[in-house]
C-alpha positions as CSV (number, residue, x, y, z in Angstrom):
1,X,106.6,-139.3,86.7
2,X,107.8,-136.4,88.9
3,X,104.9,-134.3,87.7
4,X,102.5,-136.9,89.3
5,X,103.8,-135.8,92.7
6,X,102.2,-132.4,92.3
7,X,98.6,-131.3,92.5
8,X,96.8,-129.4,89.8
9,X,96.6,-125.7,90.1
10,X,93.9,-124.5,92.5
11,X,93.9,-127.6,94.8
12,X,96.3,-128.8,97.5
13,X,97.0,-131.5,100.1
14,X,96.2,-130.9,103.7
15,X,98.0,-133.1,106.2
16,X,99.4,-133.5,109.7
17,X,98.5,-130.9,112.2
18,X,96.7,-128.7,109.7
19,X,94.4,-131.5,108.8
20,X,93.8,-132.3,112.5
21,X,92.9,-128.6,113.1
22,X,90.5,-128.6,110.1
23,X,88.7,-131.8,111.3
24,X,88.5,-130.4,114.9
25,X,87.0,-127.2,113.6
26,X,84.5,-128.9,111.4
27,X,83.3,-131.1,114.3
28,X,83.1,-128.1,116.6
29,X,80.9,-126.1,114.1
30,X,78.8,-129.1,113.2
31,X,77.9,-129.6,116.8
32,X,76.6,-126.0,116.9
33,X,74.3,-126.7,113.9
34,X,73.0,-129.9,115.3
35,X,72.4,-128.1,118.6
36,X,69.9,-125.9,116.8
37,X,68.0,-129.0,115.6
38,X,69.5,-129.3,112.1
39,X,69.8,-132.8,110.6
40,X,72.9,-134.0,108.7
41,X,72.5,-134.5,104.9
42,X,74.9,-135.6,102.2
43,X,74.4,-134.9,98.5
44,X,76.6,-136.1,95.6
45,X,79.8,-134.2,94.6
46,X,78.5,-134.1,91.0
47,X,75.0,-133.6,89.6
48,X,73.3,-133.1,86.3
49,X,74.1,-129.8,84.6
50,X,70.6,-128.5,85.0
51,X,70.9,-128.4,88.8
52,X,73.4,-125.5,88.4
53,X,72.2,-124.2,85.0
54,X,71.6,-120.5,84.1
55,X,67.9,-120.8,85.1
56,X,68.9,-121.7,88.7
57,X,71.3,-118.7,88.9
58,X,74.5,-120.1,90.4
59,X,77.7,-119.3,88.6
60,X,78.5,-118.9,84.9
61,X,78.8,-122.1,82.9
62,X,82.4,-121.3,81.9
63,X,83.4,-121.6,85.6
64,X,81.9,-125.1,86.0
65,X,83.8,-128.4,85.8
66,X,81.8,-130.3,83.2
67,X,82.1,-133.9,82.0
68,X,79.9,-136.6,80.5
69,X,78.6,-140.0,81.8
70,X,78.3,-143.1,79.7
71,X,74.9,-142.1,78.5
72,X,76.1,-138.7,77.2
73,X,74.5,-136.7,80.0
74,X,76.3,-133.5,81.0
75,X,77.4,-133.6,84.6
76,X,79.1,-131.0,86.8
77,X,81.2,-131.0,90.0
78,X,79.0,-128.9,92.3
79,X,80.1,-125.3,92.6
80,X,77.6,-124.7,95.4
81,X,75.8,-127.1,97.7
82,X,72.5,-125.2,98.2
83,X,70.9,-126.2,94.9
84,X,71.7,-129.9,95.6
85,X,70.0,-129.6,99.0
86,X,67.0,-128.0,97.3
87,X,66.8,-130.8,94.8
88,X,67.0,-133.4,97.5
89,X,64.4,-131.7,99.7
90,X,62.0,-131.5,96.7
91,X,62.6,-135.2,95.9
92,X,62.2,-136.7,99.4
93,X,60.0,-134.1,101.2
94,X,57.7,-132.9,98.5
95,X,54.5,-133.2,100.6
96,X,56.1,-132.2,103.9
97,X,54.4,-129.1,105.2
98,X,56.4,-128.6,108.4
99,X,59.8,-126.8,108.2
100,X,62.9,-128.7,107.3
101,X,66.4,-128.1,108.8
102,X,69.5,-129.6,107.2
103,X,73.2,-129.2,107.9
104,X,76.1,-130.5,105.8
105,X,79.8,-130.4,105.0
106,X,81.4,-131.0,101.6
107,X,83.7,-129.7,98.9
108,X,82.7,-127.3,96.2
109,X,84.5,-126.9,92.8
110,X,84.8,-123.6,90.8
111,X,87.1,-123.3,87.9
112,X,88.4,-119.8,88.8
113,X,90.7,-118.0,86.5
114,X,94.2,-118.7,87.5
115,X,95.1,-115.0,87.8
116,X,92.6,-114.6,90.6
117,X,94.7,-116.8,92.9
118,X,91.7,-118.5,94.5
119,X,91.5,-122.2,95.4
120,X,89.4,-124.2,92.9
121,X,88.3,-126.7,95.6
122,X,87.1,-125.5,99.0
123,X,85.3,-127.0,102.0
124,X,82.0,-125.5,103.0
125,X,80.0,-126.3,106.1
126,X,76.4,-125.0,106.2
127,X,72.8,-125.1,107.1
128,X,69.5,-124.7,105.2
129,X,66.1,-123.8,106.8
130,X,63.3,-124.7,104.5
131,X,59.6,-124.1,104.7
132,X,59.7,-120.9,106.9
133,X,59.4,-117.5,105.3
134,X,59.4,-115.6,108.6
135,X,61.9,-113.0,109.8
136,X,62.4,-115.4,112.8
137,X,64.1,-117.8,110.5
138,X,66.4,-115.0,109.2
139,X,67.3,-114.2,112.8
140,X,68.0,-117.9,113.6
141,X,70.5,-118.1,110.7
142,X,72.3,-115.1,112.1
143,X,72.4,-116.5,115.6
144,X,73.9,-119.7,114.3
145,X,76.5,-117.9,112.3
146,X,77.6,-115.9,115.4
147,X,77.7,-119.1,117.5
148,X,79.7,-120.9,114.9
149,X,82.3,-118.1,114.6
150,X,82.6,-117.8,118.4
151,X,83.0,-121.6,118.6
152,X,85.9,-121.3,116.2
153,X,87.6,-118.9,118.6
154,X,86.9,-115.6,116.8
155,X,86.2,-112.5,118.8
156,X,86.4,-109.8,116.1
157,X,84.1,-110.4,113.2
158,X,81.2,-108.7,111.4
159,X,78.2,-110.0,109.5
160,X,76.9,-107.7,106.8
161,X,73.2,-108.1,106.0
162,X,71.5,-106.8,102.9
163,X,68.4,-107.6,100.9
164,X,68.2,-108.6,97.2
165,X,65.0,-106.7,96.6
166,X,66.5,-103.3,97.4
167,X,68.8,-103.4,94.4
168,X,66.4,-105.2,92.2
169,X,63.4,-103.1,93.2
170,X,65.3,-99.9,92.4
171,X,66.5,-101.2,89.1
172,X,63.0,-102.2,88.1
173,X,61.6,-98.9,89.2
174,X,64.1,-97.1,87.0
175,X,63.2,-99.3,84.1
176,X,66.8,-100.4,83.5
177,X,67.4,-103.0,80.8
178,X,69.0,-106.4,81.8
179,X,72.4,-105.2,80.5
180,X,72.1,-101.9,82.5
181,X,71.1,-103.8,85.6
182,X,74.1,-106.1,85.3
183,X,76.4,-103.2,84.8
184,X,75.1,-101.5,87.9
185,X,75.3,-104.9,89.8
186,X,79.0,-105.2,88.8
187,X,79.7,-101.7,90.1
188,X,78.1,-102.5,93.4
189,X,79.8,-105.8,93.7
190,X,83.1,-104.1,93.4
191,X,82.1,-101.4,95.9
192,X,82.5,-98.7,93.2
193,X,80.1,-96.3,94.7
194,X,81.4,-93.3,92.6
195,X,80.6,-95.4,89.6
196,X,77.1,-96.1,90.9
197,X,76.5,-92.4,91.5
198,X,77.7,-91.5,88.0
199,X,75.7,-94.3,86.5
200,X,72.5,-93.2,88.2
201,X,73.0,-89.5,87.5
202,X,73.5,-90.1,83.8
203,X,70.0,-91.5,83.5
204,X,66.8,-89.5,83.3
205,X,65.2,-90.5,86.5
206,X,62.9,-88.8,89.0
207,X,64.7,-86.9,91.7
208,X,63.2,-89.0,94.5
209,X,64.2,-92.2,92.8
210,X,67.8,-90.9,92.4
211,X,67.8,-90.1,96.1
212,X,66.7,-93.7,96.8
213,X,69.6,-95.0,94.9
214,X,71.7,-93.3,97.6
215,X,70.7,-96.2,99.8
216,X,73.0,-98.5,97.8
217,X,76.1,-96.4,98.7
218,X,75.7,-96.9,102.5
219,X,78.1,-99.6,103.8
220,X,76.9,-99.6,107.5
221,X,73.4,-98.4,108.2
222,X,72.0,-97.5,111.6
223,X,68.4,-98.0,112.7
224,X,67.7,-94.3,112.3
225,X,69.1,-94.3,108.7
226,X,67.0,-97.4,107.9
227,X,63.9,-95.5,109.0
228,X,64.9,-92.5,106.8
229,X,65.5,-94.7,103.8
230,X,62.2,-96.5,104.4
231,X,60.3,-93.2,104.4
232,X,62.1,-92.1,101.1
233,X,61.2,-95.4,99.5
234,X,57.5,-95.4,100.3
235,X,56.4,-95.1,96.7
236,X,58.5,-98.1,95.7
237,X,56.8,-101.0,97.4
238,X,59.4,-103.7,96.8
239,X,62.2,-101.5,98.2
240,X,60.0,-100.3,101.1
241,X,59.1,-103.9,102.1
242,X,62.7,-105.0,102.0
243,X,63.8,-102.1,104.3
244,X,60.9,-102.9,106.6
245,X,62.1,-106.5,106.7
246,X,65.6,-105.3,107.8
247,X,64.0,-103.2,110.5
248,X,62.1,-106.2,111.8
249,X,65.2,-108.3,111.7
250,X,67.1,-105.7,113.7
251,X,64.6,-106.0,116.5
252,X,65.1,-109.8,116.7
253,X,68.8,-109.4,116.8
254,X,68.5,-107.4,119.9
255,X,66.4,-110.2,121.4
256,X,69.2,-112.7,120.5
257,X,71.8,-110.4,121.9
258,X,73.9,-110.5,118.7
259,X,73.2,-107.0,117.2
260,X,76.8,-105.8,117.8
261,X,78.0,-108.4,115.3
262,X,75.6,-107.4,112.5
263,X,75.7,-104.4,110.3
264,X,73.2,-103.5,107.5
265,X,74.5,-103.0,104.0
266,X,71.5,-102.1,101.7
267,X,73.6,-102.1,98.6
268,X,74.8,-105.7,99.0
269,X,74.4,-107.9,95.9
270,X,75.3,-111.5,95.2
271,X,76.7,-113.3,92.3
272,X,74.1,-116.1,93.0
273,X,70.9,-114.8,91.4
274,X,68.6,-117.3,93.1
275,X,68.8,-115.2,96.3
276,X,65.5,-113.2,96.6
277,X,65.5,-111.8,100.2
278,X,68.0,-111.4,103.0
279,X,71.7,-111.5,101.9
280,X,74.4,-112.5,104.4
281,X,78.2,-112.1,104.3
282,X,80.7,-112.5,107.2
283,X,84.2,-111.1,107.5
284,X,87.1,-111.1,109.9
285,X,90.7,-110.1,110.0
286,X,93.3,-112.2,108.2
287,X,91.4,-112.9,104.9
288,X,90.1,-110.7,102.2
289,X,87.4,-113.2,101.3
290,X,84.1,-113.8,103.1
291,X,84.2,-116.5,105.7
292,X,80.4,-116.8,105.6
293,X,78.0,-116.5,102.7
294,X,74.3,-117.0,102.4
295,X,70.8,-115.6,102.1
296,X,67.1,-116.2,101.5
297,X,66.1,-118.1,98.3
298,X,62.4,-118.4,98.4
299,X,62.2,-118.9,94.6
300,X,64.7,-121.8,94.4
301,X,62.7,-124.8,95.7
302,X,59.7,-124.0,93.4
303,X,62.1,-124.6,90.5
304,X,62.3,-128.2,91.7
305,X,58.6,-128.4,92.2
306,X,58.3,-127.8,95.9
307,X,56.5,-124.6,96.9
308,X,58.5,-123.5,100.0
309,X,60.6,-120.6,101.2
310,X,64.1,-121.1,102.4
311,X,67.2,-119.5,103.8
312,X,70.7,-120.8,104.4
313,X,74.4,-120.0,104.9
314,X,77.8,-121.7,104.5
315,X,81.0,-121.2,106.5
316,X,84.0,-121.3,104.1
317,X,86.2,-123.6,106.2
318,X,89.4,-122.8,104.3
319,X,89.0,-119.1,104.7
320,X,88.1,-119.5,108.4
321,X,91.2,-121.5,109.0
322,X,93.4,-119.0,107.3
323,X,91.9,-116.2,109.4
324,X,92.4,-118.2,112.6
325,X,96.0,-118.8,111.7
326,X,96.7,-115.2,111.0
327,X,95.0,-114.1,114.2
328,X,97.1,-116.6,116.2
329,X,94.1,-118.3,117.6
330,X,94.9,-121.7,119.0
331,X,92.8,-124.7,117.8
332,X,93.2,-127.2,120.6
333,X,94.4,-130.5,119.4
334,X,94.9,-133.2,122.0
335,X,97.9,-135.5,121.6
336,X,97.0,-138.7,123.4
337,X,98.6,-141.2,121.1
338,X,100.9,-143.8,122.8
339,X,103.7,-145.3,120.7
340,X,104.5,-148.8,121.6
341,X,107.9,-149.9,120.3
342,X,108.4,-153.7,120.6
343,X,110.7,-156.5,119.5
344,X,109.7,-160.0,118.4
345,X,109.8,-161.5,121.9
346,X,107.3,-158.8,123.2
347,X,104.9,-159.0,120.2
348,X,102.0,-160.5,122.0
349,X,102.3,-158.2,125.0
350,X,102.4,-155.2,122.7
351,X,99.4,-156.2,120.7
352,X,97.3,-156.9,123.8
353,X,98.3,-153.6,125.4
354,X,97.4,-151.7,122.2
355,X,94.0,-153.4,121.9
356,X,93.2,-152.6,125.5
357,X,94.1,-149.0,125.1
358,X,92.0,-148.6,122.0
359,X,89.0,-150.4,123.6
360,X,88.8,-147.7,126.3
361,X,89.0,-144.8,123.8
362,X,92.8,-144.4,123.8
363,X,95.1,-144.2,120.9
364,X,98.0,-146.7,120.4
365,X,100.5,-146.9,117.6
366,X,102.6,-150.1,117.2
367,X,106.1,-150.2,115.7
368,X,108.3,-153.2,115.4
369,X,111.8,-152.2,116.6
370,X,114.6,-152.1,114.1
371,X,118.0,-152.2,115.9
372,X,119.7,-150.5,112.9
373,X,117.7,-147.3,113.6
374,X,118.4,-147.0,117.3
375,X,116.1,-145.6,120.0
376,X,116.9,-142.0,119.1
377,X,115.2,-142.4,115.7
378,X,112.0,-143.6,117.4
379,X,112.1,-140.7,119.8
380,X,112.5,-138.2,116.9
381,X,109.6,-139.9,115.1
382,X,107.4,-139.5,118.2
383,X,108.3,-135.8,118.5
384,X,107.6,-135.2,114.8
385,X,104.2,-136.8,115.0
386,X,103.2,-135.2,118.3
387,X,103.0,-138.6,120.2
388,X,102.4,-138.1,123.9
389,X,104.3,-141.1,125.2
390,X,106.6,-143.9,124.2
391,X,106.4,-147.4,125.8
392,X,109.4,-149.6,125.1
393,X,108.8,-153.3,125.0
394,X,112.3,-154.6,124.3
395,X,114.7,-157.2,125.7
396,X,116.9,-155.5,128.2
397,X,114.6,-152.5,128.9
């Protein structure tokens, strides 16, 4: 039975102050999203397999937690919340022509290989903006991300922005096979730019196209460089339009006053193949993993029957908390609980006092006094549980 006290690999318990900090942070960030007019939505923790199947383009089937219901349908624990929101929007808002704004919080489940050291369950808090294909919607996403990270207390962070059509447009122009495209995508995903250069140079491609592939090797791109890349890519319309979109976005970021937090990374790729436009990834000190992920997925809702563009992002709460801890950022937790220790003769007084405190928004914890423990045990208990005050209701006190 001792084994039953432990959690499976890749998941863990969160308790005491850590849990309070997490809840506080989630409430803080959620208030940012609702402040932009986003409406809360909840979707199931598990769905039919098709919602996250290969056609949708989330994660490989081998990384999904799969099981069966009584009818024999294959179900999966969601590895990603966005497809669930897309399904829900298509079901309940099929004929809605005005934009939809949703925000949410929930757990995702990915069966990572144990050697990678990643948690298999994590909490994500995010927003989805559906029915708006404009660059204004892209800018609003970035503004919300900046506001969320600032609300969390971060001062040093960077959001990398790319575009899915840059990589895909170049791969299509080069006539790469699906296998070659995936090989190149893997090199880019691992930031192996020497490998990218070697891969491209080994192919018989026009010189100008080879030069355009140089776009993918740039980690941080200035406005001048964007303009130069755009000129070089004029004969490749898909790539040209993607770079043009980044230029337009850059102008709006200046309007929002958040341009210093955003850098452009033309070679950015995503493991989620449903992204078709802007790609987003946020980083800060204290964690090697992204604290924000997202992008535009204009082709996802049509898979569920609703013809609408969309963009969204998630804040990975677990990674954000780790970064906050390592940066020594205080998450303010107010300790207002009053401990009322009473004996049998003061029971009624204690209950009435506690109820009165709770009715006015206060916190009250009741404990029947055990003389065998002594008052010092209750004082130690209060200290361990961050209780602000002890009220003694005992005979002789």
